[in-house]
C-alpha angles and dihedrals in degrees: 000000000000103000093201124033126183118206118195120196114196106198135173092260108024142010115224135184127197122188115209123195119202118214097183140344094307104000115104145144137196110256099179143000131198133189137185125181103222102151097219089182094051112136089353097106091058092045104057090279091289113153110244123231095240092053093046091051091052090049092049092052092047093049091049089051092048092049090052091050092048092052092047089053088052097244111177093197132038118190118188125188131182124208139185105341091046098046091046095050121098088209095050094113091053091051093048090050090049092053091046091052101039102032104022095234124129110216118202112209107215125200125238097263092051090049089051092048093051092053090048092048091054094047094046093052103033105038122076120271100333112181108147122015146119119231122220114197111183113195136168096270106019146010122230127205125195123188117216120189127175090351096307135101108249107171143357134204136177125207129197090239114119135150096239091042092054092042095055099038100040116006100044091044094042091234093146093143090068096043098083093051091049091053094045091052089053093047090052087068092062112096116228091241087074090068110114142164090225119060121185110212114214130175138049097282094054093044088053090054092049091049090052091050092048092054093044090054094041090238107196097226132063093212110119094180110091093007108144136190142175112264093209092053095047101035092094091053091052090049089052090054090050091055099033123126094197113041093181088078089063097051093247114156116244094241087064097049095095097052109022094092091054087049090053092051092052095043096047092049093048096043090052092046092050092045092236121194107164123037117203116194118222123198088190129075142132096349093053089043091055090050093048093048086055092045091051093046092135089061108029139037116184116216130175092232093056113125103166104059096168094081090053095057109123128184139182117268117278114283091009126130121186096208094049091047091047092056091047090049097046095047095043095237113198106242090198090065109117098213095104093041093052093044090055094050094043093051091053095043093049095042094104088057105039097032091197119168110266090234089076091060091078091056090049092052093046089052089050090053089058097038094110100040092098093055088064089061100042134331091226112080088000092156091057091050090051091050092050093050091049093048093049102028105048091080102141129058098002128105119227090251092054094047093049094047093050091048094048092050092049092049095046092054093185096315126114114284109234106234091207091055092058098036093106093053102033092111088063095048132075120251125284093262092060093043093050095050096044090046090053095046094048094047093047092047091050093049093048092048090051090058101042144015094198124102116267130198125219130204130182118212126163094341091310120119110212116202114202131192133187093221120094090220125025126157119229123185091235092168091056092044090053088060092063112104105246126203114245119280096022124120128185124220130177119212139169118234115252 
C-alpha cells in the first residue's frame, strides 16, 4: 500500500497536484495541494489546437516543480493525467514524450468520457448522500457531464465547451454573434436523460460562483464542499457576475477574472438545459477520482476505451466514511471503547421519551466515535479539541448540518449549550429539544464507558432510566454523572441485575 500518492491533473487552464495520505485500507486525507496557472491551451484554439512552445515550457517547469515537491513529501506513487488541451492537440504525443524525457513523469491522456467518469466517481463517494444527480465539470477546454441514478454512474458525456476555449475563440476576437449558436450546438449533444433536479458543480469556475454566493448570503461556514443553493434564487446573481464590469464587488478571486464570465455563460446555459433546481458544490473532481480509481483497484479499472461505465462504479463499504476512519486511525482511537455502544443503546431505550427522528442517531454515533480524539491532543479542553477536529476533519461524505451537529455535541460534553454561541449557525442545527437530548445521551455514554468496559443494560420506567450491570460491584462516577445536563423529567438510577 502506497502511503502517500500524488495525483497531478494537467488541464487547459491550470495544473494541480493533490497529495493523499492513506491511514488504512480505505481511510485517507489530503495532506497538501498545489496549483500553478500555466494555460497549456493558451493560443492553441486559434492555432489548429496545437500546443504552443511557451505554454509547453511553462507546463514542463510546473511539472518538474510538482515532482520535486511530491518526492520531498515522500510520495511512493505519482499519477499524472492530461485532459482537454492535451487530448485535442496534434502534438500531444511529442509533449508527453518531452515530459517523460526531461521530467521523468509519464502523463496519461484521458478522453472526455473517462474525465467525466472520474469526476462523477469522486462526487458519488465524497459528497453527502448522493442518489440522483448530474455533474457539471467546467474546465478550460471542455465541460464534462456525468449522470448518477440510484447511487450509480449511468452515463458520461464530454462537450467542447471550456472557459479558455470560449475566451480565445469568441471573447478575445469579439465574435459574440457566433457564441450563442456554438453553445446551442453543444447543448444539442446532451441527451434528455441527463436532466436532473440536482446538479453537482465541479471545477474552479463553479466553486468561485459558490464562494461568491456564500459571501453574499453571509453563510456561516467557510466549507465550499457540500455547499448547496437554489438555482432559481441565485440565477440573477450569476447573471450579474457574467455582465459585471468590476468583479471585485462579487468576491471573485483575481486569478478567475479572465475566465469567470465564460464559466457563467456555460453554466447558465447548461443549468437551464438540464432543468436544474438544486446546485450542490463539489470541491472534489478528476484528481480525487483518479485516486479513488486507484484505491478501488480490486473493483475498477479505468480504460479510455470504456463505454459502459456503470459496471465500473465502485463505492466505499456500507456505513463507512473515509474522513471519520482517517481521524480514528491518526488519533489511535480505542475501538474497544464502549462510548458508541452505550450511545446506541441509550438512544433506543430513551426513544419513547425523547421521540427524536431516527436520522439523528447516526450523527450521535459518529460523535461518539470521535469523543476521545481531543484527549490525544491534550487532556485539558479535550472536548474542544475533539470538536475542532470534527469540524475541520470530517471533509468527505458529511453534510454541513451533520458536521456542525457532531462538532457542537463534542464541544458541549454534557454542559448547557450557550444559545448565543450558536446563534449564527442555528439555521443549520436541529431544535433545542434534539440538541439537549443528544448532548445528554453522548455525555452519559462517554462517562459510563470511562468507568467500565463491560456491557450494561438500560430500562426506562416512569421517566426513570435504570442502569443495570452484571457485576456485584462496579464503580460509577456518580458525582460526575450528576454534572451532566439532563433533559426535564428524566431520573437516573443504578441497579445490579438479580
